C-alpha positions in Angstrom: -16.4 48.2 8.5 -17.8 44.9 6.8 -15.9 41.9 7.6 -14.7 41.6 3.9 -12.8 44.9 4.3 -10.9 43.8 7.2 -9.9 40.5 5.4 -8.9 42.6 2.4 -6.5 44.8 4.8 -5.1 41.4 6.0 -4.6 40.1 2.6 -2.9 43.2 1.5 -0.6 43.1 4.7 0.4 39.6 3.9 0.9 40.4 0.2 3.0 43.2 1.2 5.3 40.7 3.6 5.6 38.3 0.8 6.5 40.8 -1.9 9.1 42.5 0.4 10.5 39.0 1.4 11.1 38.1 -2.2 12.8 41.1 -2.9 15.0 41.5 0.3 16.1 37.8 0.0 18.5 39.0 -2.7 20.4 41.1 -0.3 22.9 39.6 2.2 22.8 40.8 5.7 26.1 42.3 6.7 27.9 42.0 9.9 29.9 39.4 12.2 28.4 37.7 15.4 30.8 35.6 17.4 32.9 35.2 14.4 29.9 34.1 12.1 29.8 36.0 8.9 26.3 36.8 8.7 26.2 37.8 5.2 26.9 34.0 4.2 24.0 32.7 6.2 21.3 35.6 6.1 19.5 38.0 3.9 17.3 41.0 4.7 14.3 38.9 3.7 14.9 36.5 6.8 14.1 39.7 9.1 10.9 40.4 7.0 9.2 36.7 6.5 8.3 36.4 10.3 5.6 38.9 10.0 3.7 36.8 7.9 3.1 34.6 11.1 2.0 37.7 12.9 -0.5 38.7 10.2 -1.9 35.1 10.0 -2.2 35.0 13.8 -3.9 38.6 14.0 -6.2 37.5 11.3 -7.0 34.0 13.2 -7.9 35.9 16.3 -10.2 38.3 15.0 -12.0 36.3 12.3 -11.0 32.7 13.0 -9.3 29.9 11.1 -11.4 30.0 7.8 -10.8 33.6 7.1 -7.1 33.4 8.1 -6.7 30.4 5.5 -8.1 33.0 2.9 -5.2 35.4 3.8 -2.7 32.8 3.5 -3.9 31.4 0.3 -3.8 34.9 -1.2 -0.2 35.2 0.1 0.6 31.7 -1.6 -0.8 32.8 -5.0 1.5 35.9 -5.0 4.6 34.3 -3.7 4.3 31.4 -6.3 4.0 33.7 -9.0 6.9 36.0 -7.7 9.2 33.0 -6.9 8.6 31.6 -10.5 9.5 34.9 -12.1 12.6 35.7 -9.8 14.0 32.2 -9.2 14.5 28.8 -10.4 11.3 26.4 -10.5 12.8 24.2 -7.8 13.1 27.2 -5.4 9.6 28.3 -6.3 8.2 24.9 -5.5 9.9 24.9 -2.3 9.1 28.3 -1.2 5.3 27.9 -2.0 5.3 24.6 -0.3 7.2 25.6 2.8 4.9 28.9 3.1 1.7 27.1 2.8 2.4 24.3 5.1 4.0 26.5 7.6 1.1 29.0 7.7 -1.6 26.4 7.9 0.2 24.5 10.7 0.3 27.9 12.5 -3.3 28.4 12.1 -4.2 25.0 13.3 -1.9 25.3 16.4 -3.1 28.9 17.2 -6.8 27.7 17.1 -6.1 24.8 19.6 -4.3 27.0 21.9 -6.6 30.3 21.6 -8.3 29.9 24.9 -5.3 29.3 26.8 -2.7 32.1 28.0 -2.5 34.9 25.5 1.0 34.5 24.3 0.8 30.7 24.0 -1.2 30.5 20.8 0.7 32.9 18.6 4.4 31.7 20.1 3.7 28.2 19.7 1.8 28.5 16.4 4.7 30.6 15.0 7.5 28.5 16.4 6.1 25.4 15.0 5.3 26.9 11.7 8.6 28.2 11.3 10.5 24.8 12.1 8.2 23.2 9.6 8.6 26.1 7.0 12.4 25.9 7.3 12.8 22.3 7.2 10.5 22.0 4.1 12.1 25.1 2.2 15.7 24.1 2.5 15.3 20.5 2.0 13.3 20.7 -1.1 15.2 23.5 -2.4 18.9 22.1 -1.7 19.0 18.4 -0.3 20.2 15.9 -3.1 17.3 13.5 -2.2 15.0 16.1 -4.0 17.2 16.5 -7.2 14.1 15.2 -9.1 12.5 18.9 -8.6 15.7 20.4 -10.4 19.5 20.2 -10.4 21.3 20.4 -7.4 23.2 23.5 -6.4 27.1 22.3 -6.2 28.1 25.3 -3.9 24.8 24.5 -1.6 25.6 20.9 -0.9 29.2 21.5 -0.7 30.7 20.7 2.9 31.7 23.5 5.1 32.2 24.2 8.9 28.7 24.5 10.4 28.0 28.3 10.6 31.4 29.0 9.2 32.9 28.6 12.6 32.6 25.1 14.0 34.9 22.2 13.5 32.0 20.1 12.6 31.1 20.2 8.8 27.8 19.8 6.9 26.4 20.9 3.6 26.2 24.5 3.5 22.5 24.6 3.2 22.3 23.1 6.5 24.0 26.3 8.0 21.8 28.4 6.0 18.7 26.7 7.5 20.1 27.0 10.9 20.7 30.7 10.6 17.3 31.2 9.0 15.5 29.3 11.7 17.3 31.1 14.6 16.1 34.4 13.0 12.5 33.3 12.7 12.5 32.0 16.5 13.8 35.3 17.5 11.5 37.3 15.7 8.7 35.0 16.9 9.6 36.3 20.4 9.8 39.9 19.5 6.5 39.8 17.6 4.7 38.9 20.6 4.9 42.6 21.5 2.8 44.0 18.6 0.4 40.9 19.0 -0.2 41.7 22.6 -0.4 45.5 22.0 -2.9 44.9 19.4 -5.1 42.6 21.4 -7.4 45.1 23.0 -8.0 46.6 19.5 -8.6 43.6 17.5 -10.9 41.7 19.4 -12.6 38.4 18.3 -15.6 38.8 16.0 -18.6 36.6 17.1 -17.9 34.0 14.1 -14.3 33.6 15.5 -15.5 33.1 19.0 -17.9 30.3 17.8 -15.1 28.8 15.8 -12.8 28.8 18.9 
């Protein structure tokens, strides 16, 4: 199968992840964990989005950073369009910026570590990408310092107990960010399993070996 067909498949997978995340972010995740009301912190979209890092890492492993960036940019275009249609401009800008920076950082870290132990590149790449993604998205979306991007959300910047259970208080968007990052970190660990299972099937192509 020609390389461009493989890239098209990765692009389709990334697009599916972005579309699913944008749809499922509208639905709170139910349940209570250690007294924490998960529906106040998480949506189903938080559990789907980490698959974007898996798609990026597999594309990077097989075809190198240049082609992985093409997959990321395709997802960026779809994500920005969907975000502008379904949400406020400030949220759309935050979402697109966070996705692009986080995924590109993942590609860079992965490429630097691809010759080390098999798990280091995907794990550290996705972890660092997730941290940056979370910080950028929630800061640009809700922090008063970025009010020039759009009106502040009074509920988001209102103070409340951290995660709804601790005595320390902070703006609600801080708790949302902590909950979101926790899911991404756990997902990054779990998604090492499919990555490891696919390693023997999705071997690096010659251009990817050269790039490494």
